[in-house]
C-alpha positions as a Markdown table, in Angstrom:
| # | Residue | x | y | z |
|---|---|---|---|---|
| 1 | Met | 224.4 | 39.6 | 74.6 |
| 2 | Gln | 223.3 | 43.3 | 73.7 |
| 3 | Leu | 224.6 | 45.9 | 71.3 |
| 4 | Leu | 223.6 | 49.6 | 71.8 |
| 5 | Ile | 224.7 | 51.8 | 68.8 |
| 6 | Val | 224.8 | 55.5 | 70.3 |
| 7 | Ser | 224.9 | 57.8 | 67.5 |
| 8 | Gly | 224.1 | 61.3 | 66.7 |
| 9 | Arg | 225.2 | 65.0 | 65.5 |
| 10 | Ser | 228.0 | 66.2 | 67.1 |
| 11 | Gly | 227.6 | 68.2 | 70.4 |
| 12 | Ser | 224.2 | 66.2 | 71.5 |
| 13 | Gly | 225.9 | 64.4 | 74.0 |
| 14 | Lys | 227.1 | 60.8 | 73.0 |
| 15 | Ser | 230.3 | 61.2 | 75.0 |
| 16 | Ser | 228.2 | 61.9 | 78.2 |
| 17 | Ala | 225.6 | 58.6 | 76.9 |
| 18 | Leu | 228.6 | 56.7 | 76.8 |
| 19 | Asn | 230.0 | 57.7 | 80.2 |
| 20 | Ser | 226.4 | 56.7 | 81.8 |
| 21 | Phe | 226.6 | 53.3 | 80.0 |
| 22 | Glu | 230.2 | 52.7 | 81.2 |
| 23 | Asp | 228.8 | 53.2 | 84.6 |
| 24 | Ala | 225.9 | 51.2 | 84.4 |
| 25 | Gly | 228.1 | 48.0 | 83.3 |
| 26 | Phe | 228.6 | 48.3 | 79.7 |
| 27 | Cys | 231.8 | 48.2 | 77.5 |
| 28 | Cys | 231.8 | 51.6 | 76.2 |
| 29 | Met | 234.3 | 52.0 | 72.7 |
| 30 | Asp | 234.0 | 55.5 | 71.1 |
| 31 | Asn | 234.4 | 55.6 | 67.5 |
| 32 | Phe | 234.6 | 51.7 | 66.9 |
| 33 | Pro | 234.9 | 50.8 | 63.1 |
| 34 | Val | 231.4 | 49.4 | 61.9 |
| 35 | Ser | 233.0 | 46.9 | 59.8 |
| 36 | Leu | 234.8 | 45.2 | 62.9 |
| 37 | Leu | 231.1 | 44.8 | 65.0 |
| 38 | Pro | 230.7 | 41.1 | 63.8 |
| 39 | Asp | 234.4 | 40.3 | 64.8 |
| 40 | Leu | 233.9 | 41.7 | 68.1 |
| 41 | Phe | 231.1 | 38.7 | 68.4 |
| 42 | Glu | 232.9 | 36.4 | 66.8 |
| 43 | Lys | 235.9 | 36.6 | 69.3 |
| 44 | Thr | 233.6 | 37.1 | 72.7 |
| 45 | Asp | 232.8 | 34.1 | 74.5 |
| 46 | Ser | 229.0 | 33.4 | 74.4 |
| 47 | Ser | 229.4 | 31.1 | 77.7 |
| 48 | Gln | 229.5 | 34.4 | 79.3 |
| 49 | Thr | 226.2 | 36.2 | 80.4 |
| 50 | Asn | 224.9 | 39.7 | 80.8 |
| 51 | Gln | 227.6 | 41.1 | 77.7 |
| 52 | Lys | 226.7 | 44.6 | 77.1 |
| 53 | Tyr | 228.2 | 46.8 | 74.7 |
| 54 | Ala | 227.6 | 50.4 | 73.8 |
| 55 | Val | 229.4 | 51.8 | 70.4 |
| 56 | Ser | 229.5 | 55.1 | 69.5 |
| 57 | Val | 229.3 | 55.9 | 65.7 |
| 58 | Asp | 229.0 | 58.9 | 64.3 |
| 59 | Val | 230.1 | 60.8 | 61.1 |
| 60 | Arg | 234.1 | 60.0 | 62.0 |
| 61 | Ala | 233.2 | 56.6 | 60.0 |
| 62 | Ser | 232.6 | 56.6 | 56.3 |
| 63 | Glu | 229.9 | 57.2 | 54.7 |
| 64 | Glu | 229.9 | 53.9 | 53.1 |
| 65 | Glu | 230.2 | 52.2 | 56.7 |
| 66 | Ile | 227.0 | 54.5 | 58.2 |
| 67 | Ser | 225.2 | 52.9 | 55.1 |
| 68 | Leu | 225.8 | 49.6 | 55.7 |
| 69 | Leu | 225.3 | 49.7 | 59.3 |
| 70 | Pro | 221.6 | 48.7 | 59.4 |
| 71 | Glu | 222.3 | 45.7 | 57.2 |
| 72 | Thr | 224.9 | 44.7 | 60.0 |
| 73 | Leu | 222.8 | 45.2 | 62.5 |
| 74 | Gln | 220.0 | 43.1 | 60.8 |
| 75 | Lys | 222.9 | 40.2 | 60.7 |
| 76 | Leu | 223.8 | 40.5 | 64.4 |
| 77 | Thr | 220.2 | 40.5 | 65.5 |
| 78 | Ala | 219.8 | 37.1 | 63.3 |
| 79 | Gln | 222.9 | 35.4 | 65.1 |
| 80 | Gly | 220.9 | 36.3 | 68.5 |
| 81 | Ile | 222.3 | 39.6 | 69.5 |
| 82 | Asp | 220.0 | 42.3 | 71.0 |
| 83 | Cys | 220.2 | 45.2 | 68.9 |
| 84 | Glu | 219.2 | 48.7 | 69.4 |
| 85 | Val | 220.4 | 52.2 | 67.9 |
| 86 | Leu | 219.8 | 55.4 | 70.4 |
| 87 | Phe | 219.9 | 59.0 | 68.4 |
| 88 | Leu | 220.7 | 61.9 | 70.2 |
| 89 | Asp | 220.3 | 65.1 | 68.4 |
| 90 | Ala | 219.4 | 68.9 | 69.7 |
| 91 | Asp | 218.1 | 71.9 | 67.5 |
| 92 | Thr | 220.7 | 73.6 | 65.2 |
| 93 | Pro | 221.2 | 76.8 | 67.1 |
| 94 | Thr | 221.7 | 74.9 | 70.7 |
| 95 | Leu | 224.9 | 72.9 | 69.0 |
| 96 | Ile | 225.8 | 76.0 | 67.3 |
| 97 | Arg | 226.0 | 77.6 | 70.9 |
| 98 | Arg | 227.4 | 74.5 | 72.4 |
| 99 | Phe | 230.4 | 74.7 | 69.9 |
| 100 | Ser | 231.0 | 78.0 | 70.3 |
| 101 | Glu | 231.3 | 77.6 | 74.1 |
| 102 | Thr | 234.0 | 74.8 | 74.1 |
| 103 | Arg | 235.6 | 76.0 | 71.5 |
| 104 | Arg | 235.7 | 72.3 | 69.6 |
| 105 | Lys | 236.1 | 71.7 | 66.1 |
| 106 | His | 233.3 | 69.9 | 64.4 |
| 107 | Pro | 234.8 | 66.8 | 62.2 |
| 108 | Leu | 233.0 | 68.6 | 59.1 |
| 109 | Thr | 234.2 | 71.9 | 59.0 |
| 110 | Asn | 237.2 | 72.8 | 56.9 |
| 111 | Ser | 238.1 | 76.2 | 55.0 |
| 112 | Ala | 235.2 | 75.6 | 52.8 |
| 113 | Thr | 232.6 | 74.7 | 55.0 |
| 114 | Asp | 231.3 | 76.6 | 58.1 |
| 115 | Leu | 229.5 | 75.0 | 61.2 |
| 116 | Lys | 225.9 | 75.2 | 60.4 |
| 117 | Glu | 226.6 | 73.8 | 56.9 |
| 118 | Ala | 228.5 | 70.8 | 58.6 |
| 119 | Leu | 225.7 | 70.3 | 60.8 |
| 120 | Ser | 223.4 | 70.2 | 57.5 |
| 121 | Lys | 225.4 | 67.7 | 56.2 |
| 122 | Glu | 225.9 | 65.7 | 59.2 |
| 123 | Ser | 222.2 | 65.1 | 59.5 |
| 124 | Ala | 222.3 | 64.0 | 55.7 |
| 125 | Ile | 224.9 | 61.4 | 56.3 |
| 126 | Leu | 223.6 | 60.3 | 59.7 |
| 127 | Ala | 219.9 | 59.8 | 58.3 |
| 128 | Pro | 220.4 | 55.9 | 57.8 |
| 129 | Leu | 220.9 | 55.4 | 61.7 |
| 130 | Met | 217.9 | 58.1 | 62.6 |
| 131 | Asn | 215.4 | 56.0 | 60.2 |
| 132 | Ile | 216.3 | 53.1 | 62.4 |
| 133 | Ala | 216.7 | 54.5 | 65.3 |
| 134 | Asp | 214.5 | 52.6 | 68.3 |
| 135 | Ala | 214.9 | 55.6 | 70.4 |
| 136 | Thr | 215.7 | 59.2 | 70.0 |
| 137 | Ile | 216.8 | 61.8 | 72.5 |
| 138 | Asn | 216.6 | 65.4 | 71.7 |
| 139 | Thr | 219.0 | 67.1 | 74.3 |
| 140 | Ser | 218.2 | 70.7 | 73.6 |
| 141 | Thr | 216.3 | 71.4 | 77.0 |
| 142 | Leu | 218.0 | 68.5 | 79.3 |
| 143 | Ala | 220.1 | 70.2 | 82.0 |
| 144 | Pro | 223.3 | 68.9 | 83.0 |
| 145 | Gly | 222.3 | 65.2 | 84.7 |
| 146 | Arg | 219.3 | 65.1 | 82.8 |
| 147 | Leu | 220.8 | 63.1 | 80.2 |
| 148 | Ser | 221.2 | 60.6 | 82.4 |
| 149 | Asp | 218.1 | 60.3 | 84.1 |
| 150 | Ala | 216.7 | 60.0 | 80.2 |
| 151 | Leu | 219.3 | 57.2 | 79.7 |
| 152 | Glu | 218.4 | 55.3 | 82.9 |
| 153 | Lys | 214.2 | 55.5 | 82.2 |
| 154 | Arg | 214.9 | 54.3 | 78.7 |
| 155 | Phe | 218.1 | 51.7 | 79.0 |
| 156 | Leu | 219.2 | 51.5 | 82.6 |
| 157 | Phe | 216.5 | 50.7 | 84.7 |
| 158 | Asp | 215.7 | 47.0 | 85.8 |
| 159 | Gln | 212.3 | 46.6 | 85.8 |
| 160 | Gly | 212.1 | 42.8 | 84.6 |
| 161 | Asp | 208.7 | 42.7 | 83.2 |
| 162 | Glu | 206.8 | 45.8 | 84.9 |
| 163 | Leu | 206.1 | 48.8 | 83.4 |
| 164 | Leu | 207.8 | 52.2 | 84.1 |
| 165 | Val | 205.4 | 54.5 | 83.9 |
| 166 | Val | 207.2 | 58.1 | 84.7 |
| 167 | Val | 205.1 | 61.2 | 85.7 |
| 168 | Glu | 207.4 | 64.6 | 84.7 |
| 169 | Ser | 206.5 | 68.3 | 85.3 |
| 170 | Phe | 207.6 | 71.0 | 82.8 |
| 171 | Gly | 207.4 | 74.5 | 81.5 |
| 172 | Phe | 206.2 | 74.9 | 78.2 |
| 173 | Lys | 208.4 | 77.7 | 77.9 |
| 174 | Lys | 211.3 | 75.8 | 77.9 |
| 175 | Gly | 209.6 | 72.9 | 75.2 |
| 176 | Val | 207.6 | 70.4 | 75.3 |
| 177 | Pro | 209.5 | 66.9 | 76.8 |
| 178 | Ile | 210.7 | 64.7 | 73.5 |
| 179 | Asp | 210.3 | 61.8 | 75.3 |
| 180 | Ala | 206.6 | 62.3 | 76.4 |
| 181 | Asp | 203.7 | 59.8 | 75.5 |
| 182 | Phe | 201.1 | 61.9 | 77.0 |
| 183 | Ile | 201.1 | 65.8 | 77.4 |
| 184 | Phe | 198.5 | 67.4 | 79.9 |
| 185 | Asp | 198.0 | 71.2 | 79.8 |
| 186 | Val | 197.6 | 72.9 | 83.2 |
| 187 | Arg | 198.0 | 76.4 | 82.4 |
| 188 | Cys | 194.2 | 76.6 | 82.8 |
| 189 | Leu | 194.9 | 76.6 | 86.7 |
| 190 | Pro | 195.0 | 79.5 | 89.2 |
| 191 | Asn | 198.7 | 80.6 | 89.0 |
| 192 | Pro | 200.4 | 81.0 | 92.3 |
| 193 | Tyr | 202.9 | 83.1 | 90.3 |
| 194 | Trp | 201.1 | 86.0 | 90.2 |
| 195 | Leu | 201.1 | 86.0 | 93.9 |
| 196 | Pro | 204.2 | 87.5 | 95.6 |
| 197 | Glu | 204.3 | 85.4 | 98.6 |
| 198 | Leu | 204.6 | 82.3 | 96.8 |
| 199 | Arg | 206.3 | 82.9 | 93.3 |
| 200 | Glu | 209.4 | 82.0 | 94.9 |
| 201 | His | 208.6 | 79.1 | 96.4 |
| 202 | Ser | 207.4 | 75.9 | 94.1 |
| 203 | Gly | 205.1 | 73.2 | 94.0 |
| 204 | Leu | 206.9 | 70.7 | 96.2 |
| 205 | Asp | 206.7 | 73.8 | 99.4 |
| 206 | Asp | 203.6 | 73.5 | 101.5 |
| 207 | Ser | 203.0 | 77.1 | 101.2 |
| 208 | Val | 202.2 | 76.7 | 96.9 |
| 209 | Ser | 200.7 | 73.2 | 98.1 |
| 210 | Asn | 198.1 | 74.3 | 100.4 |
| 211 | Tyr | 196.8 | 77.2 | 97.8 |
| 212 | Leu | 196.2 | 74.8 | 95.1 |
| 213 | Ser | 194.5 | 72.0 | 97.2 |
| 214 | Glu | 192.2 | 75.0 | 98.0 |
| 215 | Gln | 191.6 | 75.6 | 94.4 |
| 216 | Ser | 188.5 | 73.4 | 93.1 |
| 217 | Asp | 189.4 | 73.5 | 89.5 |
| 218 | Val | 192.9 | 71.9 | 90.6 |
| 219 | Gln | 191.5 | 69.1 | 92.0 |
| 220 | Lys | 189.1 | 68.5 | 89.0 |
| 221 | Met | 192.0 | 68.6 | 86.7 |
| 222 | Ile | 194.1 | 66.1 | 88.9 |
| 223 | Asp | 191.0 | 63.5 | 89.0 |
| 224 | Ser | 190.3 | 63.8 | 85.4 |
| 225 | Ile | 194.2 | 63.1 | 84.8 |
| 226 | Ser | 194.3 | 60.5 | 87.5 |
| 227 | Ser | 191.0 | 58.8 | 86.0 |
| 228 | Phe | 192.1 | 58.8 | 82.6 |
| 229 | Leu | 195.3 | 57.4 | 83.0 |
| 230 | Gly | 194.2 | 55.0 | 85.8 |
| 231 | Glu | 191.9 | 53.3 | 82.8 |
| 232 | Trp | 194.7 | 52.6 | 80.4 |
| 233 | Val | 198.0 | 52.0 | 82.1 |
| 234 | Asp | 196.4 | 48.6 | 81.7 |
| 235 | Asn | 196.3 | 48.4 | 78.5 |
| 236 | Phe | 200.0 | 49.9 | 77.6 |
| 237 | Lys | 201.6 | 47.2 | 80.6 |
| 238 | Gln | 200.3 | 44.3 | 78.6 |
| 239 | Gly | 201.9 | 45.8 | 75.6 |
| 240 | Ala | 205.5 | 45.6 | 74.2 |
| 241 | Arg | 206.2 | 48.7 | 76.0 |
| 242 | Ser | 208.7 | 49.4 | 78.8 |
| 243 | Tyr | 208.2 | 52.6 | 80.0 |
| 244 | Leu | 205.3 | 55.3 | 79.6 |
| 245 | Thr | 206.5 | 58.9 | 79.7 |
| 246 | Ile | 203.3 | 61.5 | 81.5 |
| 247 | Gly | 204.3 | 65.2 | 80.7 |
| 248 | Ile | 202.1 | 67.3 | 82.6 |
| 249 | Gly | 203.0 | 71.1 | 81.8 |
| 250 | Cys | 202.3 | 74.6 | 82.9 |
| 251 | Thr | 204.0 | 77.9 | 81.8 |
| 252 | Gly | 207.3 | 78.1 | 83.7 |
| 253 | Gly | 207.7 | 74.2 | 85.3 |
| 254 | Arg | 207.6 | 75.6 | 88.9 |
| 255 | His | 204.2 | 75.6 | 90.9 |
| 256 | Arg | 201.2 | 73.9 | 89.1 |
| 257 | Ser | 202.5 | 71.4 | 87.0 |
| 258 | Val | 204.9 | 70.2 | 89.9 |
| 259 | Phe | 202.0 | 69.9 | 92.4 |
| 260 | Val | 199.9 | 68.4 | 89.6 |
| 261 | Ala | 202.4 | 65.7 | 88.8 |
| 262 | Glu | 203.1 | 65.1 | 92.7 |
| 263 | Gln | 199.1 | 64.2 | 93.5 |
| 264 | Val | 198.9 | 62.3 | 90.0 |
| 265 | Lys | 202.0 | 60.3 | 91.3 |
| 266 | Gln | 200.1 | 59.5 | 94.6 |
| 267 | Glu | 197.2 | 58.5 | 92.8 |
| 268 | Leu | 198.8 | 55.9 | 90.2 |
| 269 | Asp | 200.4 | 54.4 | 93.1 |
| 270 | Lys | 197.5 | 53.0 | 94.1 |
| 271 | Leu | 197.4 | 50.9 | 91.0 |
| 272 | His | 200.5 | 50.7 | 89.8 |
| 273 | Ser | 204.1 | 49.4 | 91.2 |
| 274 | Gln | 206.3 | 51.3 | 89.1 |
| 275 | Ile | 205.8 | 55.1 | 89.6 |
| 276 | Ile | 208.5 | 57.7 | 89.7 |
| 277 | Val | 208.2 | 61.5 | 89.0 |
| 278 | Arg | 210.7 | 63.8 | 87.7 |
| 279 | His | 210.4 | 67.8 | 87.4 |
| 280 | Arg | 212.3 | 68.8 | 84.5 |
| 281 | Asp | 212.3 | 72.8 | 85.0 |
| 282 | Leu | 211.9 | 73.0 | 89.0 |
| 283 | Asp | 216.5 | 73.3 | 89.5 |
| 284 | Gln | 217.3 | 75.2 | 86.5 |
Protein backbone atom coordinates (compact mmCIF):
# COMPACT_ATOMS: atom_id res chain seq x y z
CA MET A 1 0.00 0.00 0.00
CA GLN A 2 1.16 3.51 -0.81
CA LEU A 3 0.48 6.82 0.91
CA LEU A 4 1.50 10.09 -0.72
CA ILE A 5 1.16 13.28 1.34
CA VAL A 6 0.70 16.33 -0.90
CA SER A 7 1.49 19.58 0.89
CA GLY A 8 2.71 23.08 0.17
CA ARG A 9 1.73 26.70 0.38
CA SER A 10 -1.67 27.82 -0.84
CA GLY A 11 -1.70 28.54 -4.54
CA SER A 12 1.26 26.30 -5.36
CA GLY A 13 -0.80 23.71 -7.26
CA LYS A 14 -1.94 21.09 -4.75
CA SER A 15 -5.42 20.76 -6.26
CA SER A 16 -3.95 20.28 -9.74
CA ALA A 17 -1.56 17.68 -8.34
CA LEU A 18 -4.42 15.74 -6.72
CA ASN A 19 -6.27 15.76 -10.05
CA SER A 20 -3.22 14.23 -11.74
CA PHE A 21 -2.89 11.55 -9.08
CA GLU A 22 -6.60 10.76 -9.30
CA ASP A 23 -6.25 10.30 -13.06
CA ALA A 24 -3.37 7.91 -12.36
CA GLY A 25 -5.50 5.67 -10.14
CA PHE A 26 -4.83 7.11 -6.68
CA CYS A 27 -7.65 7.45 -4.17
CA CYS A 28 -7.39 11.18 -3.43
CA MET A 29 -8.58 13.10 -0.38
CA ASP A 30 -8.27 16.83 0.18
CA ASN A 31 -7.79 18.23 3.70
CA PHE A 32 -7.96 14.76 5.24
CA PRO A 33 -7.57 14.85 9.07
CA VAL A 34 -4.03 13.77 9.96
CA SER A 35 -5.25 12.04 13.12
CA LEU A 36 -7.36 9.66 11.01
CA LEU A 37 -4.54 8.41 8.77
CA PRO A 38 -3.82 5.30 10.89
CA ASP A 39 -7.54 4.45 10.89
CA LEU A 40 -7.58 4.71 7.09
CA PHE A 41 -5.17 1.79 6.75
CA GLU A 42 -6.58 -0.23 9.64
CA LYS A 43 -9.92 -0.34 7.83
CA THR A 44 -8.37 -1.16 4.45
CA ASP A 45 -8.38 -4.72 3.13
CA SER A 46 -4.69 -5.59 3.02
CA SER A 47 -5.36 -8.47 0.63
CA GLN A 48 -6.09 -5.98 -2.14
CA THR A 49 -3.07 -5.04 -4.24
CA ASN A 50 -1.92 -1.72 -5.67
CA GLN A 51 -3.76 0.46 -3.17
CA LYS A 52 -2.59 4.03 -3.59
CA TYR A 53 -3.73 7.04 -1.57
CA ALA A 54 -2.87 10.70 -2.12
CA VAL A 55 -3.82 12.96 0.79
CA SER A 56 -3.54 16.74 0.79
CA VAL A 57 -2.40 18.29 4.08
CA ASP A 58 -2.06 22.06 4.43
CA VAL A 59 -2.62 24.92 6.87
CA ARG A 60 -6.30 24.11 7.17
CA ALA A 61 -5.07 21.42 9.58
CA SER A 62 -4.01 22.52 13.05
CA GLU A 63 -0.37 23.27 13.78
CA GLU A 64 -0.35 20.40 16.25
CA GLU A 65 -1.57 17.93 13.62
CA ILE A 66 1.07 19.11 11.15
CA SER A 67 3.85 18.86 13.72
CA LEU A 68 2.82 15.28 14.54
CA LEU A 69 2.62 14.12 10.93
CA PRO A 70 6.32 13.09 10.62
CA GLU A 71 5.90 10.77 13.61
CA THR A 72 2.66 9.40 12.15
CA LEU A 73 4.38 8.62 8.87
CA GLN A 74 7.20 6.84 10.68
CA LYS A 75 4.68 4.58 12.40
CA LEU A 76 2.90 3.84 9.13
CA THR A 77 6.21 3.04 7.44
CA ALA A 78 6.97 0.58 10.24
CA GLN A 79 3.66 -1.12 9.44
CA GLY A 80 4.73 -1.66 5.83
CA ILE A 81 3.05 1.36 4.25
CA ASP A 82 5.12 3.04 1.52
CA CYS A 83 4.96 6.71 2.60
CA GLU A 84 6.22 9.72 0.63
CA VAL A 85 5.81 13.48 1.00
CA LEU A 86 5.48 15.82 -1.98
CA PHE A 87 5.92 19.51 -1.16
CA LEU A 88 4.81 22.10 -3.71
CA ASP A 89 5.82 25.72 -3.48
CA ALA A 90 6.28 28.87 -5.55
CA ASP A 91 7.97 32.22 -5.08
CA THR A 92 5.98 34.59 -2.88
CA PRO A 93 5.43 37.20 -5.67
CA THR A 94 4.10 34.41 -7.89
CA LEU A 95 1.66 33.23 -5.21
CA ILE A 96 0.48 36.80 -4.60
CA ARG A 97 -0.15 37.23 -8.34
CA ARG A 98 -2.06 33.94 -8.51
CA PHE A 99 -4.32 34.96 -5.64
CA SER A 100 -4.99 38.34 -7.27
CA GLU A 101 -5.92 36.66 -10.55
CA THR A 102 -8.31 34.13 -9.02
CA ARG A 103 -9.63 36.30 -6.17
CA ARG A 104 -9.31 33.34 -3.83
CA LYS A 105 -8.97 33.98 -0.11
CA HIS A 106 -5.91 32.63 1.66
CA PRO A 107 -6.96 30.55 4.70
CA LEU A 108 -4.73 32.59 7.06
CA THR A 109 -5.73 36.09 5.94
CA ASN A 110 -8.02 38.16 8.10
CA SER A 111 -8.58 41.77 9.08
CA ALA A 112 -5.21 41.85 10.83
CA THR A 113 -3.14 39.67 8.45
CA ASP A 114 -2.48 40.57 4.81
CA LEU A 115 -1.60 38.06 2.08
CA LYS A 116 2.17 38.49 2.22
CA GLU A 117 2.19 38.01 6.01
CA ALA A 118 -0.13 35.00 5.68
CA LEU A 119 2.21 33.33 3.19
CA SER A 120 5.16 33.90 5.50
CA LYS A 121 3.27 32.42 8.45
CA GLU A 122 2.21 29.49 6.28
CA SER A 123 5.87 28.70 5.49
CA ALA A 124 6.66 28.50 9.19
CA ILE A 125 3.69 26.24 9.95
CA LEU A 126 4.48 23.85 7.09
CA ALA A 127 8.22 23.70 7.82
CA PRO A 128 7.96 20.21 9.45
CA LEU A 129 6.57 18.83 6.18
CA MET A 130 8.98 20.69 3.94
CA ASN A 131 11.90 19.35 5.98
CA ILE A 132 10.89 15.71 5.46
CA ALA A 133 9.72 16.03 1.83
CA ASP A 134 10.90 13.29 -0.52
CA ALA A 135 10.30 15.60 -3.48
CA THR A 136 9.94 19.38 -3.72
CA ILE A 137 8.64 21.10 -6.84
CA ASN A 138 8.72 24.85 -7.36
CA THR A 139 5.83 25.71 -9.67
CA SER A 140 6.75 29.37 -10.22
CA THR A 141 7.91 28.88 -13.80
CA LEU A 142 5.77 25.89 -14.74
CA ALA A 143 3.41 26.57 -17.63
CA PRO A 144 -0.13 25.14 -17.43
CA GLY A 145 0.04 21.38 -17.83
CA ARG A 146 3.73 21.17 -16.97
CA LEU A 147 3.05 20.26 -13.34
CA SER A 148 1.44 17.01 -14.45
CA ASP A 149 4.55 16.31 -16.54
CA ALA A 150 6.77 16.84 -13.51
CA LEU A 151 4.58 14.56 -11.39
CA GLU A 152 4.54 11.91 -14.09
CA LYS A 153 8.32 11.98 -14.20
CA ARG A 154 8.71 11.67 -10.45
CA PHE A 155 5.77 9.55 -9.31
CA LEU A 156 3.70 8.12 -12.16
CA PHE A 157 6.11 6.81 -14.78
CA ASP A 158 5.88 3.03 -14.75
CA GLN A 159 9.50 2.11 -15.36
CA GLY A 160 10.08 -0.90 -13.11
CA ASP A 161 13.68 -0.90 -11.96
CA GLU A 162 14.92 1.13 -14.94
CA LEU A 163 16.34 4.63 -14.46
CA LEU A 164 14.38 7.31 -16.31
CA VAL A 165 16.63 9.99 -17.81
CA VAL A 166 14.93 13.27 -18.75
CA VAL A 167 16.77 15.71 -21.02
CA GLU A 168 15.09 19.11 -20.62
CA SER A 169 15.80 22.29 -22.55
CA PHE A 170 15.08 25.63 -20.89
CA GLY A 171 15.77 29.36 -21.03
CA PHE A 172 17.82 30.96 -18.27
CA LYS A 173 15.70 34.12 -18.44
CA LYS A 174 12.78 32.11 -17.02
CA GLY A 175 14.83 30.37 -14.35
CA VAL A 176 16.68 27.10 -13.91
CA PRO A 177 14.51 23.95 -13.60
CA ILE A 178 14.18 23.28 -9.90
CA ASP A 179 14.43 19.50 -10.32
CA ALA A 180 17.53 19.41 -12.54
CA ASP A 181 20.38 17.17 -11.38
CA PHE A 182 22.85 18.50 -13.97
CA ILE A 183 22.82 21.89 -15.70
CA PHE A 184 24.68 22.54 -18.97
CA ASP A 185 24.91 26.14 -20.18
CA VAL A 186 25.05 26.45 -23.99
CA ARG A 187 24.76 30.26 -24.18
CA CYS A 188 28.35 30.38 -25.45
CA LEU A 189 27.24 28.85 -28.78
CA PRO A 190 26.25 30.85 -31.89
CA ASN A 191 22.71 32.16 -31.42
CA PRO A 192 20.21 31.75 -34.30
CA TYR A 193 18.06 34.43 -32.67
CA TRP A 194 20.29 37.11 -34.19
CA LEU A 195 19.54 35.89 -37.72
CA PRO A 196 16.21 37.44 -38.77
CA GLU A 197 15.28 34.49 -40.97
CA LEU A 198 15.72 32.06 -38.02
CA ARG A 199 14.43 34.14 -35.11
CA GLU A 200 10.83 32.92 -35.23
CA HIS A 201 11.80 29.28 -35.68
CA SER A 202 12.89 26.79 -33.02
CA GLY A 203 15.58 24.19 -32.56
CA LEU A 204 13.12 21.59 -33.86
CA ASP A 205 12.90 23.26 -37.28
CA ASP A 206 15.18 22.17 -40.10
CA SER A 207 16.38 25.70 -40.80
CA VAL A 208 17.72 26.13 -37.26
CA SER A 209 19.01 22.56 -37.07
CA ASN A 210 20.93 22.95 -40.33
CA TYR A 211 22.48 26.21 -39.17
CA LEU A 212 23.59 24.84 -35.81
CA SER A 213 24.84 21.60 -37.33
CA GLU A 214 27.29 23.61 -39.40
CA GLN A 215 28.85 25.23 -36.31
CA SER A 216 31.89 23.29 -35.07
CA ASP A 217 31.51 24.55 -31.50
CA VAL A 218 27.96 23.19 -31.36
CA GLN A 219 29.06 19.68 -32.24
CA LYS A 220 31.93 19.88 -29.76
CA MET A 221 29.45 20.87 -27.04
CA ILE A 222 27.12 17.98 -27.93
CA ASP A 223 30.03 15.54 -27.91
CA SER A 224 31.30 16.82 -24.55
CA ILE A 225 27.89 16.64 -22.82
CA SER A 226 27.12 13.22 -24.31
CA SER A 227 30.51 11.85 -23.34
CA PHE A 228 30.18 13.06 -19.74
CA LEU A 229 26.67 11.68 -19.33
CA GLY A 230 27.51 8.45 -21.10
CA GLU A 231 30.27 7.84 -18.58
CA TRP A 232 28.20 8.59 -15.48
CA VAL A 233 24.61 7.49 -16.21
CA ASP A 234 25.51 3.87 -15.39
CA ASN A 235 26.57 4.97 -11.90
CA PHE A 236 23.13 6.46 -11.30
CA LYS A 237 21.48 3.32 -12.70
CA GLN A 238 23.30 1.26 -10.07
CA GLY A 239 22.15 3.49 -7.21
CA ALA A 240 18.74 3.94 -5.67
CA ARG A 241 17.75 6.74 -8.04
CA SER A 242 14.61 6.25 -10.13
CA TYR A 243 15.07 9.28 -12.36
CA LEU A 244 17.77 11.72 -13.50
CA THR A 245 17.09 15.16 -15.00
CA ILE A 246 19.56 16.83 -17.36
CA GLY A 247 18.95 20.55 -17.89
CA ILE A 248 20.35 22.20 -21.03
CA GLY A 249 19.86 25.95 -21.09
CA CYS A 250 20.29 28.87 -23.45
CA THR A 251 18.97 32.42 -23.15
CA GLY A 252 15.37 31.96 -24.29
CA GLY A 253 15.01 28.18 -24.44
CA ARG A 254 13.94 28.10 -28.11
CA HIS A 255 16.97 27.53 -30.32
CA ARG A 256 20.32 26.28 -29.03
CA SER A 257 19.14 24.41 -25.93
CA VAL A 258 16.34 22.69 -27.88
CA PHE A 259 18.66 21.53 -30.64
CA VAL A 260 21.40 20.37 -28.25
CA ALA A 261 18.88 18.56 -26.04
CA GLU A 262 17.52 16.65 -29.03
CA GLN A 263 21.04 15.67 -30.14
CA VAL A 264 22.12 14.61 -26.66
CA LYS A 265 18.96 12.52 -26.35
CA GLN A 266 19.85 10.73 -29.59
CA GLU A 267 23.34 9.97 -28.29
CA LEU A 268 22.06 8.67 -24.96
CA ASP A 269 19.52 6.48 -26.76
CA LYS A 270 22.49 4.36 -27.84
CA LEU A 271 23.42 3.66 -24.21
CA HIS A 272 20.19 3.71 -22.21
CA SER A 273 16.64 2.50 -22.86
CA GLN A 274 14.63 5.08 -20.89
CA ILE A 275 15.36 8.55 -22.29
CA ILE A 276 12.77 11.26 -22.84
CA VAL A 277 13.22 14.85 -23.94
CA ARG A 278 11.17 17.86 -22.87
CA HIS A 279 11.32 21.51 -23.98
CA ARG A 280 10.11 23.58 -21.04
CA ASP A 281 9.88 26.99 -22.69
CA LEU A 282 9.19 26.10 -26.28
CA ASP A 283 5.41 26.48 -26.04
CA GLN A 284 5.34 29.46 -23.72
